[in-house]
N, C-alpha and C positions, 0 to 999 in steps of 0.2 A: 318432689313430691308434684305429681303432674298434674292435682288438681287444685294447688295456691292460687296460681295466674288467674280469679277468678274473673266470669263475665265475659273478657276478651279472647282468649285462647280458647271455650268453652262451646263456644259455637262455631258448630262444624262448617259455617259459611265462612269464615274469616280466619280461618286459617293461614293462608296468603296475607293476611293482613296483622298478622301478629308479630311480627318478625319486628312490624315497621313500630307498633303500642308497646310489645315488652321484650325489648333487646335485652341479654343478660341475663333472666329469668330462669331458672328458680331462685335466686338468692333474690307508710309517708309518715308519716310525720318526723322528721332533722328534731337528731337527741340535743340536749342543753347545750350541749359543748357546740355543735353544726349551727344552733340558731344563731349566737350571738356573730358566729362569723358572716354569716349568711347578711347582717345590716353594713358589714364591713368587709366589704372583700378585699382590702389590700392588708389586710389580716389574717391569720391562720387558722382552721378549723381547731385545729390543735394549740393554737396560743389564747383563743378564748376559754378552751376549757382549763386549761391550766391556769389563766389569773382567775376564775369562779371558785372560791374553797370548797374543797366535797362535803357535803351535806352528810348529817352522822350514819351510818352504815343504814342502810336499809331506806332511807326518807326518801331520798328521789324516787325509789321506786315507789316505792306504795304513795308519793304524791302523783305521778304518773299516772300511774292506774285507778287514780280514784274517779267517782263518778262523774265530779266536778270539774276534772281536769282537763288540760287540755288536749292529753293522749284521748281521753272518752270522747271528747267532743268533736274530734274529728274523724274519729270512726264514720260514723254518718257522713259527713264530708265527702269522704274517699269513697262510701259507697255511691254516692249521688256521681261524684265524677266518672266513676268507672261503669255506673250506667250511663250516663249521656255521651260515653265515649263508643261505648257499646250501641244504644239509637242510632250517632252517626254514621259509624261504620256498617250497620243495616242499611238507614238511608241512601246512601254512597253506592250502595252494592245495586240495589233496587233504577237507581241513575244511572249508572254504567249502563245495566243492563236496555233502559228504556232508551241511550242513546246508540245503542249497537242497533236496536229495531230500529230506531229513526233514519240511520245512517243506509238500513237496509233498504226502507222503503224509500229513501231518496233517491237510491240508485236505480231501481226498480221502476219508479213510475214515470211516465212521462208528464211533463209539468210546462207552464208559463214562464216565460223569463222573471213576470212579479212574484209569482206564486214560489218560486225558488230559490230570489233573492230574500223570501218572505223566511222559508224555511231555514237559509243561511243565518240568519239575523238567532234564528230559534237554535238554532246548533251552537252558535259560539253563546248563547246567554247561559245552556247547557253542560257547557265544556267551561266557562266560566264556575258556575253551582258547584261542578264537580270537583273543581281546584279548591272551592272554599272548602268545601264540604271534609276535603280530604286534609286540609290542614288544620281545621278544629280537631277532627277526629285524631291525629297527631297528636296534636297540644293537649287534649285533657287526655290522653293515654300518658303522655311522658308528664303531667299533672299526678298523674296517680301514678305512676311508679316512683319520683321523685320524693312522694311523701312517704315512699314504703321504705325508700334506702337514705342509705349513709352517702353524704357529698362526698366526704374525703376519700372511702375506703369502697364504697358504692356495695358495699354488704348491708344484708337485710337492717334496718335499724329496730328499736327495741318494742316499737309498736308491733311490726311486722310479726318479728321471732314473738312474741306475745301471745299472737294469732295463730303460730302456726305451733306452740308449745299449748295452747289448748285444744286444738286439732288433734295434738298427738298424744295427748293426757285421752281424750273421748275415744280414741282410737285405741289407747292401751285397754283403757277399761274394757270397752265393748269382747277383745279379742283373750283378755284375761294377760297381755304381755307387761314389757319392762321398757320401759325409758330413762334414759338420763340427763342431767343437765351439769355442762362443765362451766364454772365462773371462771375466767382468768384473766389474771393480771399481769402486765408486765415487772417484771424488776426494773427498779431504780431510774421510770424511765423520768423521772423531774429530771436527774443528774443531767440525762441527754438533752433535753429541752434549755437546760440551763448554762450548759458548758457548747453545745451546738449550735445552738438554735432551733427555733420552732419550725421554720423549714425541713431542716433533717428530722427533727419530729416525726413531724408527716410523714415523711418518705419512710420513714422506720416501720407507723403506724401501716401504710397502704402494703411496705414486704410483708409486715406478720400476718395483715388479713393475707393475702397473696397465698402464704406458706401454710395458714391454716387451712385455707379450703382446699386446700393442693392433700390434706391429709385424713379429708373425712371423705363417705359414702356420698355417693348425688341424694340419696336421702337422708340424708343427715344437713343440718344449718349453721350455719356461721355468722353470728351478729355482732356488730357492734354497739356496745351496749354503752359508751359514751367515755371520754377521755383515752388510756390506755387500756379499759375493759373491755372483754368481751366473753357471749354468751356463743358454748356448743352445746345443740338439741341432738343426743343420739337415740334412732328409732329403732324399734323392735330388737332390745339387746337382751339376750337370755340369762346373763347373768352379770354382777359387778363386776365381775375379771374383765367383762368386755370394754367396761366403761377404764379400767386401767391401762388397757394395751392401747387406747386411743390416747388417754391422756400422756402417757410416755411416749407414744410416736409424736403427738403437736409438741410435747418438752424439746423434743430434738430435734423436729425440723424448726422450731424456733432459734435455737442455740447454734444451727449451723452456722460456719464461718459466713461475713458477708463484709460488705463496705458498702458506705451512706454515704455522699456529700465527700467521697474523696476520704473520707474516716474509716480504717477498721473498727468494728463495734462488735462484742461479746456481748449478745441479747440472752437473758432468758426470761421466766415466770413460775407466778406460782397459779397452780388449779386447787378448786374445791369442787367436790362431785356430790351431787344429789342424784338418789336411786326412785325410782315413781312404782310402785304405791309407799316403798319401805319409809322414806323421807318426808315425804307430802304427796296429797292428792291435788293439790290445786296448783297453778302456774306462780302464782307469787309465792305463796311457801318455797316451794323447788328452787327457786331462783334466790331467794335469801337466807335460805338454808345453805346453798352451793356459795354463798359471797362470805358465810359464814368460815364454813370448814376451808376456802384460800386465805383468810386471814389464819386460821391457824398453820398451815402450810408457810405462808408467808412469815410469819414468826421462827419455824425451823430451818429456815436459810431460801435460796433464793431457787429455782430451778425442781422447785419440788410439788407434791399434788396429796392432798389427801380427803377421804372421804368425811361426807358428815358424819355416819354412824362410827364412831370413835373405835368400836369394836373392826370394823369393817379394813381400819387403817393399820391398828394394832394385827390383824392377821395379814394385811398385804406385808406389812414387815418382818412377819416372821416367816413370810415362803409360801404360805398358804393360801389356797382358793378362797378368794370373799365372800364367794356366796353361792351355796349348791345353783343349779340350774334350777328353772322357773316349772 
């Protein structure tokens, strides 16, 4: 959705600069797995995630969204960084306009040698200021973006997904449409780490991220939720059957033959699905219940998906349409 890269890309004069500040958007805070890796660059992001015991189901999510949590407190910092980057780029545009005007005046006006020398020094100082401003704006833009993306896969992280999900819920409520949340967990991922090493595990996560992104619409979002977990937000669906189609497409994409680190791997995943508004009317509930449905799918065997509403899963297995159009 074009409205998500706020502050920078929204400014009509800054579209030329947005390529510097928001590369690869649309898709900050590092997730819990990534935060540990940042402190020790010799260890992989995946390795830190696997060495940390998994929290009780949904406890980590609840903690990350608590008003006193790091995720909640990072929101004003992110807004401040984006605002500061916006302000610096605006000043940079004005400075370059002034430089162009100074060049024109120096070229057209007759001047003494002393005045020409003074103007030359002034021009050099302005050029230095231009360089400093551009560097600062670029750095702030990169900081703002990195705080919203997973450092390993470059997917949106939990914080950015939560923001997009809340925006999608508000839009669906306003237009009386549906959205779906898919909670995806790779099957037997720990075995890959234990037998092939965390470096191979990291490559698997990056491969899965690319396959997931290639399987959804531009208006939808894939994020890395943490460890081997991913979330998919499907916007503006007419019925639950639409989510079924995407879930099957994602499972097929993940299970396609692959080689990582010279090893042939057979990958699979389990998916849980919730639909707004039937399964919940807020972001935390939709994610939590999709997590519950994912565990139910995992208990049934690898490479499966389940709806949170068991009736929909039963109807799907019976070959019936899960839900009539809205």
